[in-house]
C-alpha positions as CSV (number, residue, x, y, z in Angstrom):
1,M,-12.4,22.2,19.2
2,K,-14.0,23.2,15.9
3,T,-10.9,22.1,13.8
4,N,-10.8,18.7,15.6
5,K,-14.5,18.2,15.0
6,K,-14.3,19.2,11.3
7,Q,-11.2,16.7,11.1
8,I,-13.4,13.8,12.5
9,F,-16.3,14.5,10.2
10,I,-14.0,14.9,7.0
11,L,-11.6,12.0,7.7
12,F,-13.4,9.5,10.1
13,I,-16.8,9.4,8.5
14,P,-15.6,8.1,5.1
15,L,-13.2,5.8,6.8
16,L,-16.0,4.4,9.0
17,I,-18.3,4.0,6.0
18,I,-15.6,1.9,4.4
19,M,-15.0,0.0,7.4
20,L,-18.8,-0.9,7.7
21,I,-18.8,-2.0,4.1
22,S,-15.7,-4.1,4.7
23,F,-17.3,-6.0,7.4
24,L,-20.5,-6.7,5.3
25,N,-18.2,-8.1,2.6
26,M,-16.2,-10.3,5.2
27,Y,-19.8,-11.6,6.2
28,N,-20.3,-12.6,2.7
29,A,-16.8,-14.1,2.2
30,P,-17.3,-17.5,3.7
31,L,-19.9,-18.1,1.1
32,L,-17.2,-18.2,-1.5
33,D,-14.7,-20.3,0.5
34,K,-14.7,-21.7,3.9
35,T,-11.1,-20.6,4.6
36,Y,-12.7,-17.2,4.8
37,E,-14.9,-18.2,8.0
38,Y,-13.0,-15.9,10.5
39,N,-12.3,-13.0,8.1
40,L,-14.9,-11.0,9.8
41,V,-14.0,-11.4,13.3
42,K,-10.5,-10.7,12.2
43,Q,-11.2,-7.6,10.4
44,I,-13.2,-6.1,13.5
45,I,-10.2,-7.0,15.5
46,W,-7.8,-5.3,13.2
47,Y,-9.9,-2.2,12.8
48,I,-10.4,-1.9,16.8
49,V,-6.5,-2.2,17.2
50,G,-5.9,0.2,14.6
51,F,-8.4,2.9,15.9
52,I,-6.9,2.2,19.3
53,I,-3.2,2.8,17.9
54,L,-4.3,5.9,16.0
55,F,-5.8,7.3,19.2
56,I,-2.9,6.9,21.1
57,L,-0.5,8.0,18.6
58,T,-2.5,11.4,18.6
59,K,-2.1,11.9,22.3
60,I,1.7,10.9,22.9
61,N,4.7,13.0,22.1
62,L,6.2,12.1,18.7
63,K,8.8,14.6,18.6
64,N,11.8,12.5,18.2
65,I,10.3,9.7,16.0
66,F,12.1,11.0,13.0
67,N,15.4,10.8,14.9
68,Y,15.0,7.1,15.7
69,S,13.9,6.3,12.1
70,L,17.3,4.6,11.2
71,Y,16.8,1.9,14.0
72,F,13.3,1.3,12.8
73,Y,14.5,0.9,9.4
74,I,17.2,-1.6,10.7
75,F,14.6,-3.4,12.7
76,T,12.4,-3.9,9.9
77,C,15.2,-5.1,7.3
78,L,16.1,-7.6,10.0
79,L,12.5,-8.9,10.0
80,L,12.3,-9.0,6.3
81,L,15.5,-11.1,6.4
82,L,14.1,-13.4,9.2
83,V,11.0,-13.9,7.2
84,L,12.8,-15.7,4.7
85,F,13.9,-18.4,6.9
86,I,11.1,-18.8,9.3
87,G,8.1,-17.2,7.5
88,T,5.2,-19.0,6.4
89,N,4.7,-19.7,2.4
90,I,1.2,-18.5,1.3
91,N,0.5,-18.4,-2.4
92,G,4.2,-19.1,-3.4
93,A,5.5,-16.3,-1.2
94,R,7.4,-16.5,1.9
95,A,6.3,-13.1,3.2
96,W,4.3,-13.9,6.7
97,F,5.1,-14.4,10.2
98,T,2.2,-16.7,11.4
99,F,1.1,-16.9,14.8
100,K,-1.8,-18.8,16.6
101,F,-4.5,-16.2,15.9
102,F,-3.0,-13.8,13.4
103,S,-0.2,-13.3,10.7
104,F,1.9,-10.4,10.1
105,Q,3.7,-9.1,6.9
106,P,6.8,-7.2,7.5
107,S,7.0,-5.6,3.8
108,E,4.0,-3.5,5.1
109,L,6.0,-2.3,8.1
110,M,8.8,-1.4,5.8
111,K,6.5,1.2,4.2
112,L,6.3,3.0,7.0
113,S,10.0,2.8,8.5
114,L,11.2,3.6,4.8
115,A,8.9,6.6,4.6
116,L,10.3,7.9,7.9
117,Y,13.9,7.2,7.4
118,L,14.0,8.6,3.8
119,T,12.1,11.8,5.2
120,N,14.5,12.4,7.9
121,I,17.2,12.1,5.5
122,A,15.8,14.3,2.8
123,Y,14.9,17.1,5.6
124,N,18.4,17.2,7.1
125,T,20.1,17.2,3.7
126,K,20.9,20.7,2.4
127,I,21.2,20.5,-1.6
128,T,23.2,23.4,-3.5
129,N,24.5,21.8,-6.5
130,L,24.0,18.7,-8.6
131,K,26.7,16.8,-7.0
132,E,24.9,16.9,-3.7
133,E,21.7,15.9,-5.5
134,F,23.6,12.8,-7.1
135,Y,24.7,11.6,-3.7
136,L,21.3,12.0,-2.1
137,I,19.9,9.7,-5.1
138,I,22.4,7.2,-4.5
139,K,21.8,7.3,-0.7
140,F,18.1,7.0,-1.5
141,L,18.6,4.2,-4.1
142,I,20.8,2.0,-1.6
143,I,18.3,2.5,1.2
144,T,15.4,1.5,-1.0
145,L,17.3,-1.3,-2.8
146,I,18.1,-3.1,0.4
147,P,14.5,-4.0,1.5
148,S,13.4,-4.2,-2.2
149,I,16.1,-7.1,-2.6
150,L,14.7,-8.8,0.5
151,V,11.0,-8.7,-0.7
152,F,12.4,-9.9,-4.1
153,L,13.6,-13.0,-2.4
154,E,10.1,-13.5,-1.0
155,P,8.6,-12.7,-3.7
156,D,6.3,-9.7,-3.5
157,T,6.4,-7.6,-6.7
158,G,3.7,-5.3,-5.0
159,A,6.0,-4.2,-2.1
160,I,8.7,-3.3,-4.3
161,I,6.5,-1.0,-6.4
162,F,5.5,0.8,-3.1
163,Y,9.0,1.3,-1.9
164,L,9.9,3.1,-5.3
165,V,6.8,5.2,-4.9
166,I,7.7,6.3,-1.5
167,S,11.3,6.9,-2.7
168,L,10.5,8.9,-5.7
169,S,7.6,10.9,-4.1
170,I,10.1,12.3,-1.3
171,L,12.8,12.9,-4.0
172,F,10.1,14.8,-6.1
173,I,9.1,16.9,-3.2
174,K,12.6,17.7,-2.4
175,H,12.6,19.6,-5.7
176,I,15.6,17.8,-7.2
177,H,16.3,18.5,-10.9
178,K,13.7,16.9,-13.2
179,F,16.3,15.4,-15.5
180,W,17.2,12.9,-12.8
181,F,13.7,11.6,-13.1
182,F,14.0,11.0,-16.7
183,I,17.3,9.2,-16.2
184,L,15.5,7.0,-13.7
185,L,12.7,6.5,-16.4
186,F,15.2,5.4,-18.9
187,L,17.2,3.0,-16.9
188,I,13.7,1.3,-16.0
189,M,13.0,1.1,-19.8
190,V,16.4,-0.4,-20.3
191,I,15.8,-2.9,-17.4
192,L,12.2,-3.8,-19.1
193,L,14.0,-4.1,-22.5
194,I,16.5,-6.5,-21.4
195,F,14.1,-8.8,-19.6
196,I,11.7,-8.7,-22.6
197,L,14.7,-9.9,-24.8
198,F,15.6,-12.6,-22.4
199,Y,12.0,-13.6,-22.1
200,K,11.9,-13.8,-25.9
201,Y,15.1,-15.6,-26.5
202,N,16.3,-17.3,-23.3
203,P,13.6,-17.4,-20.7
204,D,15.4,-20.4,-18.9
205,F,18.3,-18.5,-18.2
206,L,16.1,-15.8,-16.8
207,I,14.1,-18.1,-14.6
208,K,17.4,-19.4,-13.3
209,V,18.5,-16.0,-12.3
210,I,15.2,-14.5,-10.8
211,G,13.4,-17.7,-10.0
212,T,10.2,-19.3,-11.2
213,S,7.6,-17.3,-9.2
214,F,9.1,-14.0,-9.8
215,F,9.5,-14.7,-13.3
216,Y,5.7,-15.3,-13.8
217,R,4.9,-12.5,-11.7
218,I,7.0,-10.0,-13.7
219,E,5.8,-11.8,-17.1
220,R,2.4,-10.8,-16.3
221,L,3.5,-7.0,-16.2
222,I,5.3,-7.4,-19.3
223,T,2.6,-9.4,-21.3
224,F,-0.8,-8.7,-19.8
225,Q,-1.3,-12.4,-20.2
226,N,-3.9,-12.5,-17.2
227,A,-6.0,-10.1,-19.2
228,S,-8.5,-13.3,-19.8
229,S,-7.8,-15.1,-16.5
230,Y,-10.5,-16.8,-14.7
231,Q,-10.5,-14.5,-11.7
232,L,-10.3,-11.1,-13.8
233,E,-13.3,-12.6,-16.0
234,N,-15.5,-13.3,-13.0
235,A,-14.7,-9.9,-11.4
236,L,-15.9,-8.2,-14.8
237,I,-19.0,-10.4,-15.1
238,A,-19.8,-9.3,-11.4
239,I,-19.4,-5.6,-11.9
240,G,-20.9,-5.8,-15.2
241,S,-24.2,-8.0,-14.2
242,A,-24.7,-6.4,-10.6
243,S,-27.8,-4.3,-9.8
244,L,-28.1,-1.1,-8.1
245,W,-28.3,-2.9,-4.5
246,G,-26.5,-6.3,-5.1
247,V,-27.6,-9.6,-4.0
248,G,-27.6,-8.6,-0.4
249,L,-26.3,-10.5,3.0
250,K,-25.5,-14.0,3.1
251,K,-26.2,-14.5,-0.6
252,S,-23.4,-14.7,-3.5
253,S,-24.2,-14.3,-7.1
254,L,-20.7,-15.2,-8.6
255,Y,-17.5,-16.7,-7.2
256,I,-14.5,-14.5,-7.3
257,P,-10.9,-15.8,-6.6
258,E,-9.2,-13.6,-3.8
259,A,-12.4,-11.6,-3.5
260,P,-11.8,-10.3,0.1
261,T,-8.4,-8.9,-1.0
262,D,-7.4,-8.1,-4.6
263,F,-10.9,-8.2,-5.9
264,I,-12.9,-6.6,-3.1
265,F,-14.2,-3.7,-5.2
266,A,-15.7,-6.1,-7.6
267,F,-17.0,-8.1,-4.7
268,T,-18.5,-5.0,-3.0
269,I,-20.5,-4.3,-6.1
270,S,-21.5,-8.0,-6.6
271,N,-22.8,-8.1,-2.8
272,Y,-24.1,-4.7,-2.5
273,G,-24.8,-3.0,-5.9
274,I,-23.5,-0.2,-7.9
275,I,-24.7,2.3,-5.3
276,T,-22.4,0.8,-2.6
277,G,-19.5,0.8,-5.2
278,L,-20.1,4.7,-5.7
279,I,-20.3,5.3,-2.1
280,V,-16.7,3.7,-1.8
281,L,-15.3,5.6,-4.6
282,L,-16.7,8.9,-3.0
283,S,-15.4,8.0,0.5
284,Y,-12.1,7.4,-1.0
285,F,-12.3,10.9,-2.8
286,I,-13.2,12.5,0.4
287,I,-10.3,11.2,2.5
288,D,-8.0,11.8,-0.4
289,I,-9.0,15.5,-0.9
290,Y,-8.8,15.8,3.2
291,L,-5.0,14.8,2.9
292,I,-4.1,16.9,-0.1
293,N,-5.7,19.8,1.5
294,T,-3.7,19.0,4.7
295,Y,-0.6,18.7,2.8
296,F,-1.0,22.4,1.4
297,K,-2.1,23.6,4.7
298,I,1.0,22.6,7.0
299,K,4.0,24.5,6.8
300,N,6.7,22.2,8.5
301,K,8.8,20.9,5.5
302,K,9.4,17.5,7.4
303,I,5.9,16.9,7.9
304,K,5.1,17.7,4.3
305,L,7.7,15.2,3.0
306,F,6.3,12.5,5.3
307,L,2.3,13.2,4.2
308,F,3.3,13.2,0.5
309,S,5.0,10.1,0.6
310,F,2.0,8.5,2.4
311,L,-0.4,10.3,0.3
312,S,1.4,9.0,-3.1
313,V,1.3,5.3,-1.8
314,F,-2.4,5.6,-0.5
315,I,-3.7,7.0,-3.8
316,F,-1.3,5.0,-5.8
317,Q,-2.8,1.8,-4.1
318,Q,-6.4,2.9,-4.8
319,V,-5.6,3.4,-8.4
320,I,-3.8,0.2,-9.1
321,N,-6.3,-1.8,-7.1
322,L,-9.3,-0.4,-9.0
323,S,-7.5,-0.6,-12.3
324,M,-7.0,-4.3,-11.6
325,N,-10.5,-4.8,-10.8
326,L,-11.6,-3.3,-14.1
327,G,-9.1,-5.2,-16.2
328,L,-7.0,-1.9,-17.1
329,I,-3.8,-3.4,-15.9
330,P,-2.5,-6.8,-15.1
331,I,-3.2,-8.3,-11.7
332,I,-0.2,-8.0,-9.3
333,G,-1.6,-8.6,-5.9
334,I,-2.3,-5.3,-4.5
335,P,-5.4,-4.7,-2.0
336,L,-7.5,-1.8,-1.5
337,P,-6.6,0.2,1.5
338,F,-9.0,-0.3,4.7
339,L,-11.9,-2.1,2.4
340,S,-9.7,-5.3,1.6
341,Y,-9.1,-8.1,4.3
342,G,-5.5,-7.8,5.9
343,G,-4.3,-6.6,9.4
344,S,-0.9,-5.6,8.4
345,T,-2.1,-2.9,6.0
346,I,-4.8,-1.7,7.8
347,I,-2.6,-1.2,11.1
348,I,0.3,0.2,9.2
349,Y,-2.2,2.8,7.4
350,F,-3.7,3.8,10.9
351,I,-0.2,4.4,12.1
352,F,0.7,6.5,9.1
353,L,-2.6,8.5,9.7
354,G,-1.8,8.8,13.7
355,I,1.8,10.2,13.1
356,I,0.2,12.7,10.5
357,L,-2.8,13.8,12.7
358,N,-0.4,14.0,15.9
359,F,1.8,16.6,14.1
360,V,-0.9,18.4,12.1
361,K,-2.7,19.2,15.3
362,K,0.3,20.9,16.9
363,D,2.1,24.1,16.5
364,K,4.7,23.2,13.8
365,K,7.5,25.8,15.1
366,Q,7.6,24.1,18.4
367,I,8.0,20.6,17.1
368,F,11.3,20.6,15.6
369,T,13.2,23.5,17.4
């Protein structure tokens, strides 16, 4: 019982703080754009649904969840294929299923299904030589490539990066030889070099091959051309000119495009000051430390693989979003977990946490016997 209370304090208190600050931000969001009018109501609903799902997942028997991960993966791939035909086009990407009161992004669900499926494969694959390592890497590559291609067609560069992070993190914990990672790094550099050469000498051909929308998304990564963009300039001004406590409720000091999602951190500091921004960072730090500490404490290898994949994505998303808000990297459309507006991401991360907490609280020797 003491352990459960400690978990609630360490994990859920900072999560509730982030939730509250997110609600406060959504309350101010309509001041920027009337399209954000219902963001607060929707965000509250997503959080309520998320906590309900998390509570249910910690109570039910998830013993066989990894055994069904292949079917979950196939189902999510089918959703990614279907969204290309009947999905709603938002900001140049056909990535959402839109219903009357909410929208759903299957690329977010793929984070979970990919982590479950790759974890199951890695756990059940015994490696004794380099040949078996190579076969495992090829299997991971194919499994990761399928949803990446489907998401590429939407297009959604951010999701592809997450799939790569999940795949590499599980391979890393599987303790394959490090030279495979150097080979992968070399291949990525070659691909980037080819893109740069085509971008410089034959951009029209490159646009025909990968499409206009995806071309300009990748171009931003290569050239960093958005370093002086309007939205980033306003985000940096909002952060730099913020007071300790911000402008407060129902006030707006500066318009920031995509404030409830990509630039939520800058929007937070503008609204509620530098102190609140530091509280957000501290809250994430506490959650990260809790998850890292949990990783080192649990003994079951399958759960360690799954937890590390989530931990890698969760921390990676924080670093990328905060770096975007500070102008350190190009803007690639990655929100801040739990703080940014978006039901798909919130629900998927609650499911991740629910699965992790379910196994952490049980005796690991009795789970996979």
